C-alpha positions, 0 to 999 in steps of 0.5 A, a space after each residue: 166466950 173467946 179465949 184470951 191470947 197467951 203471953 206470946 199472942 197465941 191462943 191455948 188449944 181448945 178443949 177436946 170434945 167428949 163426943 168427938 172421935 180421936 183423930 190423928 192430926 198433923 201436929 201429932 205427926 209432927 210431934 212423932 217425927 221430932 218436930 213441933 208444928 204450929 196449930 191451925 189458927 181459930 177463926 174466932 180468935 184474933 191472933 197477935 201478929 209479930 211485926 216484921 218491920 224494923 223499929 224505925 218504921 213510920 207511925 202511919 204503918 202502925 195501923 196497917 191491916 193484916 188478912 187472917 187465915 179465912 180472909 178476915 181483915 185484922 188490925 195488927 198492933 206493932 210489936 218490937 222485934 225480939 231475939 229469942 234463943 231456942 235451944 235444941 231439945 234434949 233426948 229426955 224432953 223428946 222422949 217425954 213428948 213422944 210418950 205423951 202422944 195418944 197414939 203412942 199410949 194407945 198403941 198395941 203392945 209389942 210382941 216378944 220379938 219386938 220388945 226393946 231391951 232395957 239397955 237399948 231403951 236407956 242407952 239407945 241403939 246407934 241407928 236410933 241415936 243417929 236418927 234422933 240427932 238428925 231429927 234434932 237438927 231438923 227441929 231446930 232448923 224448922 223452929 228458926 224458919 218459923 221464928 224468922 217468918 214471925 219476925 223473931 231473930 233466934 240466937 245461935 245455939 252455943 257450941 264449944 269448939 273444944 268439945 268432942 263429938 256427941 257420943 252414942 248417948 246423944 249427950 254433949 260431953 264437957 269441953 276438953 281442957 289442956 292439963 297443966 302438965 301438958 302445958 308445962 311440957 310444951 313450954 319445956 320443949 319450946 325452951 329446949 328447942 330454943 336452947 339447941 338453936 342458940 348452942 348450934 349458932 354459937 358452935 358455928 360461929 366458933 368454928 368459923 372463927 377458928 377456920 378464919 385464923 388459919 393462913 391460906 396459901 396456894 400450893 397445888 400445881 399442874 401434875 408435874 411428875 404424877 404417874 397414872 393420873 387417870 387411875 388416881 382420879 378421886 384419890 386424896 393425897 395431902 402433903 403434911 410438913 412439920 416445920 420448926 421456926 424456933 419460935 421466931 415468927 416468919 423464920 421457918 426455913 426447913 421441914 422437920 418431917 415430910 409426910 404424904 397422907 393417901 386416901 383412896 377414892 373409896 375412902 376405905 384405906 389410908 396410908 401415910 408415907 414419910 420422907 426424910 427431910 435430908 432426902 437427896 433430890 433434884 429440886 425443880 425450878 420454883 417461884 421464890 417464897 417469902 416466909 415472913 409474909 407467907 406469900 410468893 415473890 411474884 416474878 422471882 424464880 429459883 433455878 433448879 438444883 441437883 443433889 440437894 435435900 427435900 427440905 430446901 424445896 420448902 425453904 426457897 419455894 414454899 408450899 408450891 415448890 414442896 408440892 412439886 418435889 413430892 410429886 416427882 419423888 412419889 408419883 402421887 398427885 398432891 391435892 392439898 398442903 398443910 404445914 404445922 410449925 412445931 414452935 407453936 405446939 406449946 402455945 396451942 396445947 396450953 390454949 386448949 388446957 392440955 392434951 391426952 396423948 398415947 405412946 406405944 413405948 416410953 420416949 427416951 430421947 438421946 438429945 432431949 432426955 426422958 420425955 414420956 417415961 411410961 407407955 400408954 395414954 397420959 396428960 401433956 402440958 405445953 412444954 412436954 408436948 413440944 418435946 414429944 413432937 421434937 424427939 427424933 432420936 429415940 432408941 429402938 425406933 425404926 429409921 425413917 422418922 415414921 414414929 416421930 411423924 405419928 407422935 406429931 400428928 397425935 399431938 396435933 389431933 388431940 389439940 384440935 379435938 379439944 379446940 372443937 369441943 363444946 367447952 371451947 366453942 361455946 366460950 368466946 373467951 377461950 376461942 379468942 385465946 386460941 386464935 393467935 396460936 392457930 394463926 402461927 401454927 398452921 398454913 394450908 390450902 384452905 383446909 378447915 380445923 375439922 378437916 385437919 382433925 379428921 386428917 391427923 386422927 385417921 393415919 392408918 398404916 405409916 410407912 417410911 420411904 426406904 433409904 440407905 442406912 447411912 448418909 452419903 459423902 454430901 450428908 444426904 440420905 439416898 432413896 433405895 430406888 427399887 424398894 421405893 418404887 414398889 412402895 409408891 406403886 402399891 399406894 397408887 394402885 391400892 395394892 398390898 404394901 410391901 413389908 416394912 423395914 424393921 428397926 435398925 440393929 444396934 451399931 457395932 464398933 466397925 460402923 463407927 467413924 469418928 474425928 479425934 481432936 486434941 484440946 488438952 494441950 498435950 502433944 500427940 494425944 489425938 494420934 495416941 487415942 486414935 490408934 487405941 480406938 483402931 485396935 478396939 474396932 473403931 474407925 477414925 477420919 480426921 486426927 488433929 488439934 482442936 482450934 482452942 484448948 478445952 477442959 472437958 472431954 466430949 463426944 459431939 454428934 448429930 442426931 443421925 449419929 446418936 447410936 454411934 455416939 453411944 458406943 464411942 462414949 462407952 469406950 471413953 468413960 471420961 467423955 460426955 455426950 453433947 448433941 448438935 441438933 442442927 447438923 448431920 453426919 457429925 461425930 467427934 471425940 474432943 480430948 480436953 484436959 479432963 481426959 483420964 487416959 482410959 480407952 476401953 472396949 465399948 459396953 452395951 447400954 444399961 437395960 433400964 435405959 433401953 425403951 425397946 425392952 420396956 413394956 409396950 402398949 397399943 394405941 388406937 
């Protein structure tokens, strides 16, 4: 009696005949190779045929005929197409199938050399594992093709993209999951990157605003007076002027200090050469400069003038005329110009919250009094910083103003360093407070704040141009031509610099020449005192009556005569020293009603008041 078809329309395989000999069938071979082959159809059984037509076929197609394996027509019942997921067989299932193979069971035992070790049986040899994986894929592919031929749509075996490749056991590991610590780390890194971008953006905006506050002018001309122009190619020469407007906007008329910063083309040597503002020069013809507008008066020219001072070039012709004058004096090709108004120093330092400045020795000025009483690095507020950059008459310092220039540039560098610090740039309110001070403090040829900082903090060797020890009859200092030429030639050619001038020796009474004025109302007093001073070694110029009577007895002097004023004040104990900062070549003894008649030999200053004897330090 024919067997009943299985649930899926297939008939169970017939029972084996006891008399039949075991044979190797195609199904056995397919099973051994890791794939399952469909059994041969039985002619006595009507297999169910799966309909491969879509669900919407016509009713008259249901009764269509199908041809069996042996040519017999069979009626085919319509079967709906179904989707069946057939997963790939695991290694254990494949091994179970292999062990059930009669041929495998009846196979002769392996010899000692052919025995498989327990380790290889449990773990699998890498070569066998690769073969099994390939067999699994072939088996899955053949199963899909067979099902497609039968009208079944097999679902794809799920694969996790986050899983690693199969290991040597053939088993698929669990999907990899990102650990919480890794996710938190990635978020932190992203937040830090965003923060760095924001900080860099704020810093760039702050620097751009500071650079925009600086006044930009044209200053560099044709190389008038430049020597060996070809040899100076690539060199950087910056003319730096410290001016003093006295706090009145646009009222700058004279230069306080003049410095040329030289850096060679290789960038391995920096030299600063200072020129005294009252250095006698022949000023070239210049276009007139309007200090109030920080601009040139187009079409108006100031004629050349001989036997005048260097600072007059800036007063009448501005940056362009000062640049031409510096080139004629030094022979250096000026490439940039910077002017810093000392009157803005206090506001600039206060805007950045104070500065730290180093001095080698105490700064005790004869005009301003004690400015910095101890050597080394110390804090400065706006008022003390303004005094430090103006202290031009400090005992023990060499002539020429090199020490004063060094202090001025140190204060400027300290203020600019604070202005470019993150605490300033990342605070828009502080940047706003700094802009007005920068606008009034600096005039330059397009030099940014960072460039100013690099220029003022990298001074190197500071030298003063050699000049005569005393002013001439016109009150101007004359340059020692031979010594100055040797200095400027060494700077241009990057040769070793000549020895620097040492600090001036204290003045003697024979070097003191003073005017004696009688303001006491006592007749003949001026002539009497002048004679006594002559006996002590002093020299007198004018001896006359003052324009009006006065109570106090004073010694009035200009900064360049401060040393001589000390000796004269020591000879007349009842006299008080009164500086006259805006003048040069002035030394007067004015005898008032307080004069007690004492004139004696000059005495040396008290050692405690002499900064030259105070402990010194080194500033980087």
